[in-house]
C-alpha positions as CSV (number, residue, x, y, z in Angstrom):
1,M,243.9,181.1,-68.5
2,T,241.4,183.8,-68.6
3,R,242.9,187.1,-69.8
4,R,241.7,190.7,-69.2
5,P,240.3,192.2,-72.4
6,V,242.2,195.3,-73.6
7,H,240.5,198.6,-73.5
8,L,239.8,199.8,-77.0
9,A,239.2,203.4,-78.2
10,V,239.0,205.3,-81.5
11,E,240.1,208.8,-82.3
12,V,238.3,210.5,-85.2
13,R,240.1,213.3,-87.1
14,G,238.0,215.0,-89.7
15,A,238.1,212.8,-92.8
16,G,240.8,210.7,-91.3
17,A,244.2,211.1,-89.9
18,H,245.8,210.8,-93.3
19,P,246.0,214.4,-95.0
20,G,244.8,212.9,-98.2
21,A,241.9,211.2,-97.0
22,W,239.4,213.8,-97.9
23,R,240.1,213.4,-101.6
24,A,239.2,209.7,-101.6
25,P,236.0,208.7,-103.6
26,D,234.5,207.3,-100.5
27,S,235.3,210.1,-98.1
28,A,232.7,212.3,-96.4
29,A,234.4,215.6,-97.4
30,T,231.1,217.3,-98.1
31,R,229.6,216.4,-94.7
32,L,232.6,217.0,-92.3
33,F,230.7,219.8,-90.6
34,S,227.2,218.2,-90.5
35,P,225.5,216.7,-87.4
36,A,224.8,213.6,-89.5
37,Y,228.6,212.9,-90.0
38,H,229.5,213.1,-86.5
39,L,226.4,211.1,-85.4
40,L,227.5,208.4,-87.9
41,L,231.0,208.1,-86.4
42,A,229.6,207.9,-82.8
43,Q,227.0,205.4,-83.7
44,L,229.6,203.2,-85.5
45,A,231.9,203.2,-82.4
46,H,228.9,202.4,-80.3
47,R,227.8,199.6,-82.5
48,G,231.3,198.2,-82.3
49,G,231.3,198.1,-78.5
50,L,234.3,200.4,-78.3
51,D,235.1,201.9,-74.9
52,V,235.8,205.4,-75.9
53,L,235.5,207.9,-78.8
54,F,238.0,210.6,-78.6
55,L,237.1,214.0,-80.1
56,P,240.4,216.0,-80.7
57,D,240.4,219.8,-80.8
58,S,242.7,222.8,-80.7
59,F,243.0,226.6,-81.3
60,V,245.7,226.2,-84.0
61,P,244.8,228.3,-86.9
62,P,244.7,226.6,-90.3
63,G,247.9,226.5,-92.3
64,D,248.8,227.8,-95.8
65,D,248.5,224.4,-97.6
66,P,245.2,224.5,-99.5
67,G,245.6,220.7,-99.9
68,L,244.7,220.2,-96.2
69,V,241.3,220.1,-94.5
70,R,240.6,223.3,-92.9
71,G,237.9,224.3,-90.2
72,A,237.1,222.4,-87.0
73,L,234.0,222.2,-84.8
74,D,234.2,222.6,-80.9
75,A,234.8,219.0,-79.5
76,V,232.7,219.6,-76.4
77,A,229.7,220.8,-78.3
78,V,229.9,217.9,-80.8
79,A,230.2,215.5,-77.9
80,A,227.1,216.8,-76.3
81,R,225.3,216.5,-79.6
82,V,226.4,212.7,-80.3
83,A,226.4,211.4,-76.8
84,P,222.5,210.7,-76.5
85,A,222.8,208.8,-79.8
86,A,225.4,206.6,-78.5
87,P,224.6,205.5,-74.9
88,R,227.2,203.8,-72.9
89,L,230.0,204.9,-75.3
90,G,232.6,206.9,-73.5
91,I,233.1,210.2,-75.3
92,V,236.2,212.2,-74.4
93,A,236.6,215.7,-75.8
94,T,239.7,217.7,-75.9
95,A,239.5,221.2,-74.5
96,T,242.6,223.4,-74.1
97,V,243.2,225.1,-70.8
98,T,245.7,227.9,-71.9
99,H,243.2,230.4,-73.0
100,T,239.9,229.0,-71.3
101,E,238.8,229.5,-67.8
102,P,238.6,226.5,-65.6
103,F,235.0,227.5,-64.4
104,H,233.9,227.3,-67.8
105,L,235.6,224.0,-68.5
106,S,234.2,222.5,-65.4
107,K,230.7,223.4,-66.2
108,A,231.0,222.2,-69.9
109,I,232.5,218.8,-68.9
110,A,230.1,218.3,-66.1
111,T,227.2,219.0,-68.4
112,L,228.6,216.4,-70.8
113,D,228.7,213.9,-68.0
114,F,225.0,214.4,-67.3
115,V,224.1,214.4,-71.0
116,S,226.0,211.1,-71.5
117,S,224.6,209.5,-68.4
118,G,228.1,209.2,-66.8
119,F,230.2,208.4,-70.0
120,A,232.0,211.5,-70.4
121,G,235.7,212.4,-70.2
122,W,238.0,215.4,-70.7
123,Q,241.4,215.6,-72.4
124,P,243.1,218.8,-71.3
125,D,245.7,220.2,-73.6
126,V,247.7,223.4,-74.0
127,S,248.0,226.2,-76.7
128,R,251.7,226.3,-77.7
129,T,251.9,228.9,-80.5
130,A,252.0,232.6,-80.8
131,A,249.3,232.3,-83.5
132,E,246.9,230.7,-81.0
133,A,247.8,233.3,-78.4
134,D,246.9,236.1,-81.0
135,L,243.5,234.8,-81.4
136,F,242.6,235.8,-77.8
137,G,244.9,238.8,-77.4
138,R,245.0,238.3,-73.6
139,K,248.7,237.0,-73.1
140,A,251.7,235.9,-75.1
141,A,252.8,232.4,-75.9
142,A,254.7,230.7,-73.1
143,D,257.2,228.0,-72.8
144,A,256.3,224.5,-72.2
145,G,257.2,224.6,-68.4
146,T,254.8,227.6,-67.9
147,L,252.0,226.1,-70.1
148,W,251.9,222.7,-68.1
149,R,252.2,224.3,-64.7
150,E,249.1,226.4,-65.8
151,A,247.4,223.1,-67.0
152,D,248.2,221.5,-63.7
153,E,246.5,224.2,-61.8
154,A,243.5,224.3,-64.3
155,V,242.9,220.4,-63.7
156,E,243.1,220.9,-59.9
157,V,240.6,223.7,-60.1
158,V,238.2,221.9,-62.4
159,T,238.1,218.9,-60.2
160,A,237.7,221.0,-57.2
161,L,234.7,222.7,-58.7
162,W,233.2,219.2,-59.6
163,D,233.6,218.5,-55.9
164,S,232.1,221.7,-54.6
165,W,228.7,220.2,-54.6
166,E,228.3,217.0,-52.4
167,D,226.6,214.1,-54.0
168,D,223.4,214.6,-51.9
169,A,223.4,218.4,-52.0
170,E,220.1,218.5,-53.9
171,I,217.3,217.5,-51.3
172,R,214.4,218.9,-53.2
173,D,212.5,219.3,-50.0
174,V,209.1,220.7,-50.8
175,A,207.8,221.1,-47.3
176,T,210.5,223.5,-46.3
177,G,211.0,225.0,-49.8
178,R,214.7,224.0,-50.0
179,F,216.0,222.6,-53.2
180,V,219.5,222.2,-52.0
181,D,221.2,221.9,-48.6
182,R,223.6,224.9,-48.7
183,D,225.7,223.2,-46.1
184,K,226.6,220.8,-48.9
185,L,227.8,223.5,-51.3
186,H,231.5,224.4,-50.8
187,P,233.4,227.4,-52.0
188,V,236.5,226.1,-53.6
189,G,238.7,228.9,-52.2
190,F,241.6,228.3,-54.6
191,R,244.5,230.8,-55.1
192,G,247.5,229.7,-57.2
193,E,249.9,231.0,-59.7
194,F,247.5,231.5,-62.6
195,F,244.0,231.1,-61.2
196,S,242.0,232.4,-58.2
197,V,238.6,230.8,-57.8
198,A,236.4,231.7,-54.8
199,G,232.9,230.2,-55.1
200,A,231.3,226.9,-55.7
201,S,230.2,225.6,-59.1
202,I,226.6,226.3,-60.4
203,T,226.3,222.7,-61.7
204,P,225.8,219.7,-59.4
205,R,228.5,217.1,-59.0
206,P,228.7,215.0,-62.2
207,P,227.3,211.4,-62.2
208,Q,230.9,209.9,-62.3
209,G,232.0,212.3,-59.5
210,H,234.8,213.3,-61.7
211,P,234.4,212.7,-65.4
212,L,237.5,210.8,-66.9
213,V,240.7,212.9,-67.1
214,V,242.9,211.8,-70.0
215,L,246.4,213.4,-70.7
216,R,249.1,212.9,-73.1
217,A,252.8,212.3,-72.0
218,D,254.6,213.4,-75.1
219,E,256.7,216.1,-73.3
220,P,258.4,215.8,-69.9
221,E,256.2,218.8,-68.6
222,A,253.1,217.0,-69.6
223,L,254.2,213.7,-68.2
224,A,254.6,215.5,-64.7
225,V,251.0,216.7,-64.8
226,A,249.7,213.4,-66.1
227,A,251.5,211.5,-63.4
228,R,249.5,213.7,-60.8
229,R,246.1,214.2,-62.5
230,A,245.3,211.5,-65.2
231,D,243.1,208.6,-65.0
232,V,244.4,207.5,-68.5
233,V,247.6,208.5,-70.1
234,R,248.0,208.3,-74.0
235,I,251.2,207.7,-75.6
236,S,252.6,207.7,-79.2
237,A,255.7,205.5,-80.2
238,T,257.3,204.4,-83.3
239,H,257.2,200.7,-82.2
240,V,256.1,198.5,-79.6
241,G,259.5,198.5,-77.8
242,A,259.5,202.2,-77.5
243,A,255.9,202.1,-76.1
244,V,257.1,199.6,-73.4
245,A,259.6,202.2,-72.3
246,A,257.3,205.0,-72.2
247,R,254.9,203.1,-70.3
248,T,257.5,202.2,-67.6
249,R,258.4,205.9,-67.3
250,I,254.9,206.9,-66.9
251,R,254.3,204.1,-64.2
252,D,257.4,205.3,-62.4
253,A,256.3,208.9,-62.6
254,V,252.8,208.0,-61.2
255,A,254.5,206.2,-58.3
256,A,256.7,209.1,-57.5
257,A,253.7,211.3,-57.5
258,G,252.3,209.1,-54.7
259,R,249.7,207.2,-56.7
260,D,249.1,203.6,-57.5
261,P,250.5,202.9,-61.0
262,D,247.8,200.3,-61.4
263,T,245.1,202.8,-61.2
264,V,246.3,204.8,-64.1
265,G,245.8,203.4,-67.7
266,V,248.4,203.7,-70.4
267,W,246.9,203.6,-73.9
268,L,248.9,203.5,-77.2
269,D,247.8,205.3,-80.2
270,V,247.9,203.2,-83.6
271,E,247.0,204.8,-86.9
272,V,245.2,202.1,-88.8
273,L,243.9,201.1,-92.3
274,V,242.1,197.8,-92.2
275,A,241.4,195.9,-95.4
276,P,240.4,192.4,-96.4
277,T,244.0,191.6,-97.6
278,A,247.3,193.0,-96.8
279,A,247.8,193.9,-100.5
280,Q,244.5,195.8,-100.5
281,A,245.7,197.7,-97.6
282,R,248.9,198.6,-99.0
283,E,247.3,199.7,-102.3
284,R,244.8,201.9,-100.3
285,L,247.5,203.5,-98.4
286,A,249.6,204.2,-101.5
287,T,246.5,205.8,-103.0
288,L,246.2,208.0,-100.1
289,D,249.8,208.9,-100.2
290,G,249.4,209.8,-103.9
291,Y,246.8,212.5,-102.9
292,V,249.3,214.7,-101.1
293,R,251.8,216.8,-102.8
294,T,254.9,215.3,-101.2
295,L,255.4,212.4,-98.7
296,A,257.0,215.0,-96.4
297,T,253.5,216.5,-96.0
298,V,252.1,213.2,-94.6
299,G,254.7,213.3,-91.7
300,T,256.0,210.5,-89.5
301,A,253.3,208.4,-88.2
302,P,253.8,207.4,-84.5
303,L,252.9,203.8,-85.0
304,R,251.0,202.9,-88.2
305,F,249.4,199.6,-89.1
306,A,248.0,198.8,-92.7
307,G,246.7,195.3,-92.9
308,T,244.1,192.7,-92.3
309,P,241.9,192.3,-89.1
310,A,244.0,189.3,-88.1
311,G,247.2,191.4,-88.4
312,L,245.8,194.1,-86.4
313,G,244.8,191.5,-83.8
314,D,248.5,190.2,-83.8
315,L,249.7,193.8,-83.1
316,V,247.2,194.6,-80.3
317,D,248.0,191.1,-78.6
318,H,251.7,191.8,-79.0
319,A,251.5,195.3,-77.4
320,V,249.4,194.2,-74.5
321,R,251.5,191.0,-73.8
322,S,254.7,193.1,-74.1
323,G,253.6,195.5,-71.4
324,A,253.4,198.4,-73.9
325,A,249.8,199.5,-73.0
326,D,246.5,198.7,-71.2
327,G,244.5,200.0,-74.0
328,I,244.8,200.9,-77.7
329,T,243.6,204.0,-79.4
330,L,242.9,203.2,-83.0
331,V,243.1,206.3,-85.3
332,P,241.7,205.5,-88.7
333,L,243.5,207.0,-91.6
334,A,240.4,207.4,-93.6
335,L,236.8,208.1,-92.4
336,P,234.2,206.9,-92.3
337,G,235.3,203.8,-94.1
338,G,238.2,203.1,-92.0
339,L,235.9,203.0,-89.0
340,E,233.4,200.8,-90.5
341,Q,236.3,198.3,-91.4
342,I,237.3,198.5,-87.7
343,V,233.7,197.9,-86.3
344,H,232.6,195.3,-88.8
345,H,235.8,193.2,-89.3
346,A,238.6,194.1,-86.8
347,V,236.5,194.3,-83.6
348,P,234.8,190.8,-84.3
349,H,238.3,189.3,-84.7
350,L,239.5,190.8,-81.4
351,V,236.4,189.4,-79.7
352,G,237.2,186.0,-81.1
353,R,240.7,186.1,-79.8
354,G,239.5,187.0,-76.3
355,L,241.1,190.4,-76.5
356,R,237.7,192.3,-76.4
357,P,234.4,191.3,-74.5
358,E,231.3,190.6,-76.6
359,R,229.3,193.1,-74.6
360,P,231.3,195.8,-72.6
361,H,230.0,196.2,-69.0
362,G,229.8,199.1,-66.7
363,S,227.1,201.7,-65.8
364,T,229.6,204.6,-66.2
365,L,232.8,205.1,-68.1
366,R,234.7,204.9,-64.8
367,E,233.1,201.4,-64.0
368,R,233.8,200.2,-67.6
369,L,237.4,201.0,-67.2
370,G,237.7,199.5,-63.7
371,L,238.4,202.9,-62.1
372,A,236.8,203.9,-58.7
373,R,234.5,206.8,-58.3
374,P,236.6,209.6,-56.6
375,A,235.7,210.7,-53.1
376,N,234.7,214.3,-52.6
377,V,237.5,216.3,-51.1
378,F,235.1,218.5,-49.2
379,E,233.0,216.0,-47.5
380,K,233.6,215.8,-43.8
381,G,235.5,219.1,-43.8
382,G,238.1,218.2,-46.4
383,V,239.9,220.7,-48.6
384,P,241.3,220.3,-52.1
385,A,244.8,218.8,-52.3
């Protein structure tokens, strides 16, 4: 029986998801903020035929522990830099909405969709802490309910701005001297609890119509927004059984929001360390653990795998067959070596087992993931929902 290949993504976090990764002899700690490092990671993901490269971001100030990596680059800016070097690789950048205007986010993500030729996405997030609020000085930190109501509005405004130009608004009529048909530019006219936006975007509608919208569902308030707005929902779970339950909750919430659950992907995060043998993987993980002051600093991983490419294949197969996820987001514990192991050894194994296609298809990221291009809400006199 022919089986549908699983969607596969990778999230890259600094020197790796493990806090001790920057101390490893093969780390790129001296290059973390260089263009070459981010280009390397994107090109590796592209070479491996992965569907999506996730670039995380937040406004959380660095903590007091001098043993942790400090400093971060803007994810959207990094995405725009690496996208041309990794064609047909989906690039999804996190951008928080709590202290950022939807108009700016709409323009930035639309631009990324043009730069990537239709392979861009956006992972909205919220800023939860007083320390983050103090960086801006405009408003106090809020509770989760308020933050996610604001995020819900922000995503609604951003998508309406993407739709404020019809696809054929640019007519470039030399004879009449009209570059655009102004009848096909629509003021958003949004007024809500948090935002008021009157005009249209200054950026044409993105190649995908709407770049991919990805949301996490780790909080009940976030789940409610994801059910209404997300194309893909990311989950963390301590084991596959917990992931099955989480996916069921998400699909139920999507259906309750009036959407078809089969049109919303659920992708499971897995922190990974791949090595030729299981013993080598365990030894490598023990070495990384030894670099941190206490194991408490490492924290509790959502779902962690340390082993061989075949073992990772077993886990992916089990997760998909169990109904835990439609896709897997691999989060390497160490970079760049961890991503090299995934690309050179784990991905070929997944292809050999029929879990991944040899050559992913699709002229846009939405098409790659089997998602329809959204209709424009303003065409034929429509208004935003």
